[in-house]
N, C-alpha and C positions, 0 to 999 in steps of 0.2 A: 271806789273811785275808778279803778282800772277797767271794770266790766263795761261801762258805757263807751269807753274809748274803743274797745274791740268791736262793739256793735256799729259804731260810727265808721270804723275802718272797713268792715264787711259791706256796709251800705255803699261806701265809696267804690269798692271793687265791683259790686253788682251794677252800679251806674255805668261802669266802663264795659261790662260784659253782659248786657241784656240780650234777651232772645231776639229782639228786633234788630239789634246791631249785628249779632252773629249771622242771622238770616240775610241781613242786608249785605254783609261782607261776602257770604257764600254766593249770593245772587250776582254780586259785582264780579267775583271771580269767574262765575259761569259765563257772564256776558263777555268778559275779556277772552275766555277760552273759546267761546263761540266765534267771537270776532277774529281770533287768531286762526281758527280752523277755516273760517270763511275767506280770510286773506290767503291762506294756503290754497284753498279751493280755486281762488281766482288766479293765483300765480302759477299753479302747476298745470300745464297744458297736457292734453292727450298727445303723446309724442308719435313719431313715425314708428313703423315696425322695426324691431331690433335687427341686428345683423345676422341673425341665425339663418336667414334665407341664403346668405352668401358665406356660409361657414368655410373656414380654412381646412386644408388637409393636415393630417398628422404625418410626419416623416419618421420612418424607422430605419436606422442605419446599423450596419455591422460595426464591429469595434474599429475597423480600419476606415470608417467614414463612408463606405460604399452603401448606397441606398438599397435596403431590402424590400421596403414596401412604402406606399403612399396611400393613406386612407383618409376618410373624413367627409365624403360627400353625403348629404342628407338623404336618407331613405324615407321619402314621404310622397304621398299622393293625396291631394285634397279631394274629399268626397262631400257632396251635398247632404244635408241632414235628412232630406227626404229618402235617400238611398239606404239610410241606416234603420233597421227595424225598430219600431217604437219601443218594444221591451228592452232592447239594448240601450237606447237613449235613456230610458228611465233607470236602467241599472247604474249608469254613471251618476245620475242625480241622487239615487238612493245611497250610493257609496260615499259621495263627497259633500252633498249639500241638500238636505231634504227640504229646506226653506227656499230653494233656488227660485221657484216660480212666484214667490211672495216677497222676498227681500228686495232691497234697493241696491244690491251689489255688495253690501257689507253686512256682516252679521256681528254686531257689537257684542251680543251675549256670547257667541261662540269664540270671538277673539279674546274677550276678557277671561273666559274659562280656560282657553288654551294658555294664555299668559300666566294665569294663576297656577295651573298644573306644572308648567315649566319652572316657575319660581319655587314651588313647594317640593320639587324633586320627583314628581310623578311622571317624568318623561316629557320630551319635547312634543308639543301639540301644535298642529298647523292652525286650525281655527279659520282658515281662509275659505271664502265662498268660491264657487265655480267661476264667478266673474273675476274675483281677485286672482285666481290661478291663471285664468286666460290672460289677464293683464300682465302678470309676471312672465308668462311664456312668450307673449306676442310683442309686448312693448318694453319690458324691463329686463333685468338679469336675474340670476339665481342667488345673488348675494344675500346673506343673512344679516342685514343691518337694519337699524331702526329707521334710518332715512329712506331706504328702499321700501320698507313696509308702509311708511306713512304715504309715500308717493303712490304705492299700490292701492291703498284704500281710497285715496282721493280720486285717482284715475278710474277706479272701479265704479265709483258713484257716477262719474261723468259718462262712462261707457254705458252703464245701465240706463241712463237717460237717453242716450243717442242710438242705442242698438236694441233690437228685439231680443227677447229671451231665446228663441230658437237660433238666432244668429250667434249669440254668445256661446250657447251650448255647442254649436257646430265648430266655432273657433277653438273652443277648449278641447274638444275631442280630436280635432285635426292637428293641434299644435303640441299636445302632450307627448312625453317620451315614455315608451313602453318597455324599454330594454331591447336587447338583440339588435341594436342600431336602428330600431323602428320608431319613426316619428309619425304620429297620426294613426288613426284606427285602421285605415286601409292597409298600411304596411304591417301593423301589428297582427291583423287578421290573417294575412298571408304568411307571416313568420311563425305564428303560434299554431294556426289551424289549417294552413294551406288553402284558404278560401278567401272570397271577397267579403268586405264589410257587410254588403247587402245580404249575405247568406249566413251571417252569424246567428247562432241560436241564443236563447235567453241565458242558458248556462255558460256558454262561451263568452257572451257579452259581460256577464257578471265577473268572470275571471279577469278579462281585460280591464274592467273597471277597478278590480281589486289590485291589479298590478301597479297602478299609478302611485300607490302609497310607498312602494319600495321595489322598483323594477328589477334590480339586480338580485335582491334577496328572495323575491317571490317567483322568479323564473323556475318552474317546477323541475325542469330537467337538470338544473345545476344547483338547486337549493339544498341546504342541509336539512336534516330531519326537523330541526326547529323551524326553518323557513317554510317547509311544506306544511307543517302544522299551522303556522300563522296565516299562510295564504288561504288554507281551507277554512279557517275561522273567519277570515275576512270575506271570503266568498259566501259563506252561510249568512254572515251579517248583512251583506248586500241583498240577498234574496229575502231574508226576513223583513228587512225594511220595505222591500217592494210589496210584500204581503200586507204589512201594516198600513201602507199608503193606498191600498186598494188597486195596485197595478199588476198584481199577480195572484191568481186564485190559489188558495191554500192547497187544494188537491193537486194542482199542477206543480206547485213548489215541492210537495212531498215526493213526487216522482222524479225530480231532477237529480242527476248524479254528477259528481265533480268531473269536468271535462279535461282530462289530462292532455296537455298540449303535445305537439309532435316535436321531434328532435330539431334543433335549430339548424338552419342552413347558412353558411358563411356568405358574405358579400363577394362579388366578383373581385378577382385579384388576390384572393386568399388561398390559391391552390397550393398543393404540395405542403412543405413544412412551414411556409410563410404564415398561414393562418394560425397554426398552433403557437408559433413564436410570438406573433403579435398579440394574441389573446392572453398568453402567459405574461407578457410584459404589461399589458393593461391591468391584469389582476394584481400584479406586484405593485404597480403604481397606486391602485386603490387601497392596498394594504398600508401604503405609506400616507394615506389621507387624501388622495386626489379622488374626487367623486367621479362616477361613471359619466355623469352629464358633462363635467369639465373636460374629460377626455374626448367624448364625442363632439364637443363643441369645436375641437380642432385647434390648430395653431401651435402644436407641440413638435419639437425636434427631439426624438428619443434615440439616444445612442446605446446600443446593446453591447453586452460583453461577448456576444456570439462571434467566434473566430470563423471567418468565411471558409478558410481552408479546412479546419477541423469539422465544420458542419458538413462540408462535402464528403469528407472522409467517413463520417458516421453514416450518412445516407448510402454511400457506396458499400460499406460493410454490411448493412442490412440487406441491401439489394442482392449482394453476392451470396451471403450465407443463408438468407431466408426467402426473399421474394422470387429469386430465380428458381427456387425449388418448389414453389407453390403454383397451383392452377386455380386462382381465385374465381374465375368465371365458370370453369367447367366442373369444379369439385366443391360441393357444399361444405365438406369438412375443412378443406383448405381455406375456405372463405371465413371460417371462424377464428383463424389465427391472427392475433393483433400483436404488434411489437411496439415497445416504448423504450426510450433510453435518455439519460441525462449525463453529461460529462462536465466535470468541475475542476478548476485549478485549485489544488488544496492550499496553496500559499496565499491566494487572493480571494477565493470564494467565487470567482467569476464563472458563470455558466458559459462554457465555450462552445458547446454543441448540444442540440436537443432534437430528439426524434419523436414525433407525436403520433405517427401512424402512416397509413398508405397515402394520405393526403387529406387536407382539411375540408375539401369539397366532397370527398367520398365518405369520410368518417370524422365527424366534427369533434367528438370527444377526444381530447389529447391523452394518449397513452403514457405520455411522459409525466403528467401532473395528476392523473386520476388516482383516487385513493380507495377504490372499491374492491381491489384484489389484495390478497394477503402476501406478505413478503417471505413467509415460510422460514426455512432454515437460515436465510441471510440475517435473521435476528439473533442467531446463536452467538456470534462474536460479541454482541452487546451484553449478553448474559455473562460471558467470560470477562469483559471489560469491567462490569459491575463487581464481579467476584474479586478481581485483583485490586480494584480501586478501594473497595471496602475491607480489604484484607480478610475476606470471608474464609470460613473453615468448613470442612466436611462434618457430617454428623458425629464423627468420633474425634474431632478436633484437629485434623490435619489441614494446614493452610493450602488453599487452592492455587495451583500453578500448572504449568504445562506438563509437568511430570507427575502430578497427582493421579493416583489410580482410583478408578471408579468401577463399579460393576456394570458391564455393558450388555447384559442379557435382555433380550427382547421381552416385552410385557412384564418386566420386573416392576413390582409395585413401588411407587415413590414413598420414601420414608420421611416423616416429619411434616407432611401436608395434612391440613384439615379436610382437603378434598381428595377422595380416593382417585388414584390415577396410575395407570400401568401402560405407558405408550409402547407401541409396536415399532421395532426398527424396520428399516427397509428390508423387504422380503422376509420379515420375521426372523432375521439372523441374530444369533446370540454370540457376543464376543468374549464373554467372561471378563476377567479383570483387564482393564484397558486404560491407558494414560489419556489425559485431557487432550494432548496433542493428536493422538490417533483418533480420538472421538471427534475432534474437529475435522481432521482429514476425511474421515468416513461419514461425517454427519450423523453420529449415533444419537438417536432420540433419547434412549434410556438415560444416558449420561447427563445430557443437558436438562432434561426434566427434573432430575435429582439436583443438579447444580443450582437451578433457579430457586428451589426450596431452601437449599443451604445458604444462598445469598439473601433471599427474601424477595418476594415478588414486587413489593412496593419499592424496595431499593432499586431493583432492576428497572422498574418503570421510570423512576426518577433519573437513572442514568440515561435511559433511552431519550427522555425528553430533553435532558441537558445536552445530549449529542446532536439534537436537531430533529428528532421525529416529532411530527406535528399533532396528530389526532389523539391526544391523551385520553379522551373519553372512551376510546375504543379498546383500551387496555384492560382486560379482565385479569385481576390479580390471582391467577391460578397457575399451576405448573405448566399447563398447555401453552401459556404465553411464551415460554421458551422456544416454542416451535413456530413462532411468527403468526399468531392468530389474529392480530390486529390488521387494520387497513393501512397501506403505505403506498406512496408513489415512488417512481424512480428518482424524482427530485429529492424526496425525503431521505431515501437510502443513500444517495450520492452525498448529501450533506452530512449524514451521520458518519459515513466512512471517511469523508474528507477530514473530519475532526480527528478520527483515529490516525489518519495519515499525517496530520499536522501535530502529532505528539500530544493530543488532548486539548489543544487550544481551539476554541470554538470556531467553526467555519459555517457561515450562513450563506448558502448559494444565492447569488444575485444575477438576474438576467439583465437588469437595467443598469447601465453605467452612468448615464446622465439623462435628465429629462428637463428640457428648457422650454419656456414659453415666454412670449414677449412681456407678460405681466408677472411672471414668477418662475422660480426654479425649485424643483423638488429635491429634498434631501434624500438621497438613495439609501438602500440597505447598507448597514454596517456589516461588512462581509467577514471580518475576523474579529474575535473578541477575547474574552478571558479564558483562563485555564479551567475547563469544566470537569475534566477527570485528570488524574495524575499521569505524568509522562510514562511511568513504569507500566500503568494499566494499558494505555494506548499502544505502547511499543510491544508489550507482551502479546497483545491481540494481533498486531502486525506480524510478529514472529510466528504465531500459530497459523495465520492465514497464508504465510509463505509455504507452509507444509501442504496446504490444500492445493496450491498451484503446482508445487514441485512433485508431490507424491500422492495427492488425493483426488477428490472428485472434480477439481477444477483444472486438471492437467491440460485440457484442450486450450486453455487461455494462455499457456506458457509461450514464451518467445524470447527474442534476444533483448531482454530487459528483466530487471528484478521486479517481481510482482507478488502481491498478496491479494487474496480474494476468498469468496464463499459462494457456494451454490445453494439453491433452494428450490423446492417444488412443493406446491401446496396440496391440500386435500383433493383427491380425485383428479389431480393433475390439471387443475384449472389455471394455474400460473406456474411459470418456470423462470428462475432468476439466476443471474450471475452478477455480483457486485464486487468490484476489485479495484486495486490501485497500484500505480508505480510511484516512485518519489515525486513525479511531476504531474500526474494525471489520475483522477478518480472517475470511474464510469460505472453506472448502474444500467444493466440491460435486463429487460423482462419480456416474456411472452405471456399473453392472456388469451384464454378461450372465451369467445363472446359471439353468441348468435344474434345478429341484428336483422334477421329476416322478418321478424314480427314488429309490432308497434313498440314493444318494450324489449330492450336488450336483455339477454339472459346469459349468465355465466355457464359455460359448458367445458367439457374436458378437452385437453390438447392431445389426448391419447389417439394414436393412429391418424395424426394429421401430417405434420412435417416429416414424420418417419414412422415406420411400424412400431407399435409399443409407446412407452412413455416419452414425452418430449421434455425431459428434465433439464434443470439448470446447467448441468455439466456438458450438455451437448450444444444445441444451437445458440443459446445465450452466451455461453463461454466462447464459442467460435466467433460470434459477432464481436464480442468484447476484444478478443485477440486480434481479429482482422482490423478493427478500428484502431486499437492501441498501436499496432505496428505502423499503420499509416500515419497516425497523428504524431508519432515519435520519429517519423522519417526513417522507418526501417528498424529502429532499435535505440537503445540508450545504455550508456555506461553508468548512469546514476545509481547509487546504492542507498538503501535505507540506513539511517544513522540511529540505531536502536539502543535504548538504555532500559533494560528490563528489570533491573534490580534483583536478578537471580530467579525471577519467576518462570524463566524458561529452562531451568536446570532439569535434567532428566527427560527432556522432551524426546530425545532420540533413543531412549532405552525402554523397551516394552516388557511387561511382566508376562509370565507364563503360569498356567494352572493346569493341574491334572484334569483331564476330561474336556478341556477346551478344544474347539474345533481346530483342525489343522489349517495351515496357510492356504492349501488348495481349496478348502471349503469356503473361504471368506469371499464375500462379494467383491468383485473387481471392476466395477463400472463398465468396462468394455474389454473384449479379448485383446490380448497384447498385439495382435496382428492388425489392429485398426490402422487404416492408412491416413486417418485424418489428424493424427498427432502432429502439431506444428514443430518447426525446427527448434532445437534446444539451444539455450544459452551455452556458451562454452564452459560455464562454471557449474551448470546443473542439468542433469538429464531428466526431462519431465515425462518419464514413462510410468505407466501405472504399476504399482507394486504387485508382486506375485508371492512374496514371502514376507514373514514378519520376523524382526529380530527376536532372539530368544534369551538375551542376557537379562538377568533379573535386576531391577533397579534397587536403589537403597531403600525405597519406600515399601510399605507392606504390599504383598502380592494379592491381597484381598481387601475388600472394604468391609471390615467387621460390622460396623454399625448399620450398613445399608444393604448387606447381602441378605436376601430373603431366605427363610428356612428351606431345606431341601424339598419339602412337600409343596412349596409354592413356586419353586424354580421351574420355568417352562423347559420343555424338552428342546434341545438344540437341533439344528439341521443335521441330517445324516452325514457321516464322514466319507461316504462314497463319492469320490470326485466325479464319477461318470454320471451321477444323477443330479448334481448341483448345477443349476443354471447360473452363469456369471452375470448378475444384474448390475445396474448402476447404483452407486451409494446415494440413493435419493429415496424419496417417500414412495411407498406402494399406493395403489389406488384405494386401499382400505383405509387410508388416512394415517399411516404410520408417522408421517412427518409432523402431524398436527394433533393426533389423538381425536377425541370426541369433540366435534364442533357442531355449531348450529347448521341448519340447511343452507345451501348456497344462496347467496344474495341474488335477487332479480332486480335489476335496476334499469332506469332509463338513462340514456346517455346525456350527462351534463356537458356543457361546453368545455 
């Protein structure tokens, strides 16, 4: 009896959901949807052009409110489509919208695909036609909202009905943003290739068309390795599409080479340090989530942390200690010397001064923020910080502190490393047993190469990143990393040392104090944060670097203030550094050797430029640092470091002796004691270069049993005849002793 009831129930459900009723319902919904779309079509007019033609300026202010710069005028010149070569026109169509000449302004299939890819996590996809992008640029805004997208589609259909395809294409090419403050193809052609749009080649046109997808990321001169790879792939994609569509012969396509753009030129008003500071501020805002297009659209009031007085002090110090001694126009070697510096308040993280180079209109790449040169031995204090923070021990179990004794012989094989490594000390000098303090004072490569193995390369890398060094992909986990083989900027190093100065509490340098717009306010960088390494580690490193200034390679930086710092000179003397701090101020100064006479900038040696021989970190960089610090501190300071080392600095002033070790007169002494450039000493410390070594034996072992090589492996030390020993600087020799075996020098184009 129950079975017929079930059949009757099913027949009742089927009567409610028949195919005819379902199809009818769908058809009704389609009609309603079409009606709604038609209503929207009628109600949404084609608006007037947006306000981009009357863009506001951006105002950049010093920390005291005084205006540094006013920027924001549009760099655009409209050109007729007839003046743009046909292959270049077609490159834009091939890049963005292959159905452009056939569609009605909207590509439903492309839009649906883009939406699906976005929803399924395959990355954001545009899906917009050239007509839609022209509508967005000319009539609407860059807002990523559903309402704006719907308006864009409706207006695109109307524009497609009212305008010809050539006019739409011309509007699109002339309104698009190409990066480098260039709006429109004419400005882009001049900025990237120094030519008019009418003279662009097919390869150049394909590059400019590729740029539109990500102008900032795809600018070759400032792009990362990933960015360069992506834009080359995009360029090849455009050309392949042109071949597919019959617009470019395959044989011609095969012969095309990627057209590397020229170095960018700044807009007027960006002379001197202004251009460097404005660009660095913009980059910082972009890291905070503000798009480049938003910045270029104008209307921002950006207050910087730059202290007007300290900025002038820094420029004056570089002018006095470097520029006044160079003949840039008459001497090709002098012309290769580049200087960069960043100064930070360690308590707040504020970037109070920045030096990017001779001037943004002469050398657009900022030497303050570039990361293509190596920091060399200025990385050694980070190795020591990691050792103390991790309570690391030597190979035979002795805890590492400033009094710990290591074998300081040149070319001594590192023990415990999977990678064979035997770094050379400066001038191949062998020290025998030596304390960590003295190894820091004298920048002894053999000691620090062993120390990083004792600590662990990965642990050291972790410490470096926590202190604020940025480019972690550039850290090779090898013993050579102890000698600063990664890339770093003066901004990076100032931030890392500021964290050490701040007792291990993270300091993130910030150039932007506030950024306000009539529509929004940006949350600026959090300048100080959590404890990233222990106070005992940070303070022990500070204690060690006080020795560098008082008695070591950094003695030229000493003055009427308490200071800690470290020198560094990279392989073949391509860069020379001094990074140091007082209780109130942290400053990183660097010199770079760079030949910009060709199309591509090339790293070159600093040897025989600013002075005969090596231009190491203990000379001009330390002198610039000292001159600036003295000015910035109004002649000096009574502030002292408040250090809590936890006993890790014990034994730092007591040196071991060993039979057969070189005498004090054999030891490298940076500069003869008669040098007249030594600055006035603080009343508490005399910063004169040492000529003798203490001989009192420390309580720790006088040899490093686990790490001393067998006698047959130990290199012959320098002769003890003082008359034949040249007193060099305690820096790296041209043979690469400060960095060991490294890859060939990088050849780079100058990014912004």
